[in-house]
TIZADREN-572659 format. One record per residue (C-alpha): residue number from 1; residue in one letter; z, x, y. Coordinates in Angstrom, 2 decimals, decimal comma, padded with zeros to 5 digits. Layout:
N
+-----+------+---------+---------+---------+
!  nr ! rest !      zz !      xx !      yy !
+-----+------+---------+---------+---------+
! NUM !    A !       Z !       X !       Y !
...
+-----+------+---------+---------+---------+
//
This chain:
84
+-----+------+---------+---------+---------+
!  nr ! rest !      zz !      xx !      yy !
+-----+------+---------+---------+---------+
!   1 !    X !  001,85 ! -007,91 !  025,55 !
!   2 !    X !  002,83 ! -011,55 !  025,51 !
!   3 !    X !  004,76 ! -012,93 !  028,45 !
!   4 !    X !  007,68 ! -015,34 !  028,34 !
!   5 !    X !  005,50 ! -018,38 !  028,96 !
!   6 !    X !  003,12 ! -017,50 !  026,11 !
!   7 !    X !  005,99 ! -016,94 !  023,68 !
!   8 !    X !  007,55 ! -020,29 !  024,61 !
!   9 !    X !  004,21 ! -022,04 !  024,10 !
!  10 !    X !  003,71 ! -020,38 !  020,70 !
!  11 !    X !  007,23 ! -021,35 !  019,55 !
!  12 !    X !  006,68 ! -024,91 !  020,78 !
!  13 !    X !  003,34 ! -025,15 !  018,94 !
!  14 !    X !  004,92 ! -023,84 !  015,72 !
!  15 !    X !  007,78 ! -026,32 !  016,10 !
!  16 !    X !  005,33 ! -029,20 !  016,57 !
!  17 !    X !  003,10 ! -028,12 !  013,66 !
!  18 !    X !  005,80 ! -027,49 !  011,08 !
!  19 !    X !  008,77 ! -029,55 !  012,23 !
!  20 !    X !  012,42 ! -028,59 !  012,38 !
!  21 !    X !  013,06 ! -029,08 !  008,67 !
!  22 !    X !  010,35 ! -026,65 !  007,52 !
!  23 !    X !  011,01 ! -023,85 !  010,03 !
!  24 !    X !  013,84 ! -022,17 !  008,03 !
!  25 !    X !  011,65 ! -022,14 !  004,91 !
!  26 !    X !  008,75 ! -020,73 !  006,92 !
!  27 !    X !  010,95 ! -018,02 !  008,44 !
!  28 !    X !  012,32 ! -017,08 !  005,01 !
!  29 !    X !  008,82 ! -016,92 !  003,56 !
!  30 !    X !  007,61 ! -014,73 !  006,43 !
!  31 !    X !  010,58 ! -012,41 !  005,99 !
!  32 !    X !  009,98 ! -012,07 !  002,26 !
!  33 !    X !  006,29 ! -011,41 !  002,82 !
!  34 !    X !  007,05 ! -008,77 !  005,42 !
!  35 !    X !  009,56 ! -007,10 !  003,09 !
!  36 !    X !  007,10 ! -007,10 !  000,17 !
!  37 !    X !  004,36 ! -005,65 !  002,39 !
!  38 !    X !  006,68 ! -002,90 !  003,63 !
!  39 !    X !  007,75 ! -002,05 !  000,07 !
!  40 !    X !  004,09 ! -001,86 ! -000,98 !
!  41 !    X !  003,27 !  000,42 !  001,93 !
!  42 !    X !  006,27 !  002,65 !  001,16 !
!  43 !    X !  005,24 !  002,87 ! -002,49 !
!  44 !    X !  001,64 !  003,74 ! -001,60 !
!  45 !    X !  002,86 !  006,38 !  000,84 !
!  46 !    X !  005,15 !  007,87 ! -001,84 !
!  47 !    X !  002,34 !  007,96 ! -004,40 !
!  48 !    X !  000,03 !  009,63 ! -001,88 !
!  49 !    X !  002,72 !  012,20 ! -001,04 !
!  50 !    X !  003,38 !  012,87 ! -004,74 !
!  51 !    X ! -000,35 !  013,39 ! -005,31 !
!  52 !    X ! -000,56 !  015,79 ! -002,36 !
!  53 !    X !  002,49 !  017,69 ! -003,64 !
!  54 !    X !  000,89 !  018,01 ! -007,08 !
!  55 !    X ! -002,31 !  019,36 ! -005,52 !
!  56 !    X ! -000,29 !  021,95 ! -003,60 !
!  57 !    X !  001,47 !  023,07 ! -006,78 !
!  58 !    X ! -001,82 !  023,50 ! -008,64 !
!  59 !    X ! -004,72 !  023,70 ! -006,17 !
!  60 !    X ! -007,23 !  024,36 ! -008,95 !
!  61 !    X ! -006,59 !  021,01 ! -010,60 !
!  62 !    X ! -008,90 !  018,18 ! -009,63 !
!  63 !    X ! -008,85 !  014,53 ! -010,53 !
!  64 !    X ! -011,59 !  013,15 ! -012,76 !
!  65 !    X ! -012,90 !  011,01 ! -009,91 !
!  66 !    X ! -013,58 !  014,19 ! -007,88 !
!  67 !    X ! -015,72 !  015,75 ! -010,65 !
!  68 !    X ! -019,37 !  015,26 ! -011,42 !
!  69 !    X ! -020,35 !  014,05 ! -014,89 !
!  70 !    X ! -021,27 !  017,59 ! -015,97 !
!  71 !    X ! -018,01 !  019,04 ! -014,66 !
!  72 !    X ! -016,05 !  016,29 ! -016,39 !
!  73 !    X ! -017,81 !  016,89 ! -019,71 !
!  74 !    X ! -017,18 !  020,64 ! -019,43 !
!  75 !    X ! -013,49 !  020,05 ! -018,67 !
!  76 !    X ! -013,17 !  017,71 ! -021,67 !
!  77 !    X ! -014,76 !  020,30 ! -023,94 !
!  78 !    X ! -012,48 !  023,03 ! -022,56 !
!  79 !    X ! -009,39 !  020,90 ! -023,24 !
!  80 !    X ! -010,54 !  019,97 ! -026,74 !
!  81 !    X ! -011,18 !  023,64 ! -027,52 !
!  82 !    X ! -007,72 !  024,62 ! -026,29 !
!  83 !    X ! -006,10 !  021,99 ! -028,56 !
!  84 !    X ! -007,83 !  023,31 ! -031,67 !
+-----+------+---------+---------+---------+
//
């Protein structure tokens, strides 16, 4: 954990590097980036949860990426036969 002295030194270094006029823009940009990252993480978590829920509803279903080439070909033939 950072102590008070370290935080003051970091703030001072940022102030010297970016200047007083650019700090509000930098803070806004950091806030927007953090918000976008959080939204992306929430969306990925929701998609993962939805996928897990779908697997629980139909445990026999598997995604194409989980199947071997032979299993995938057999599944495609089975679906084509059921459509005819």
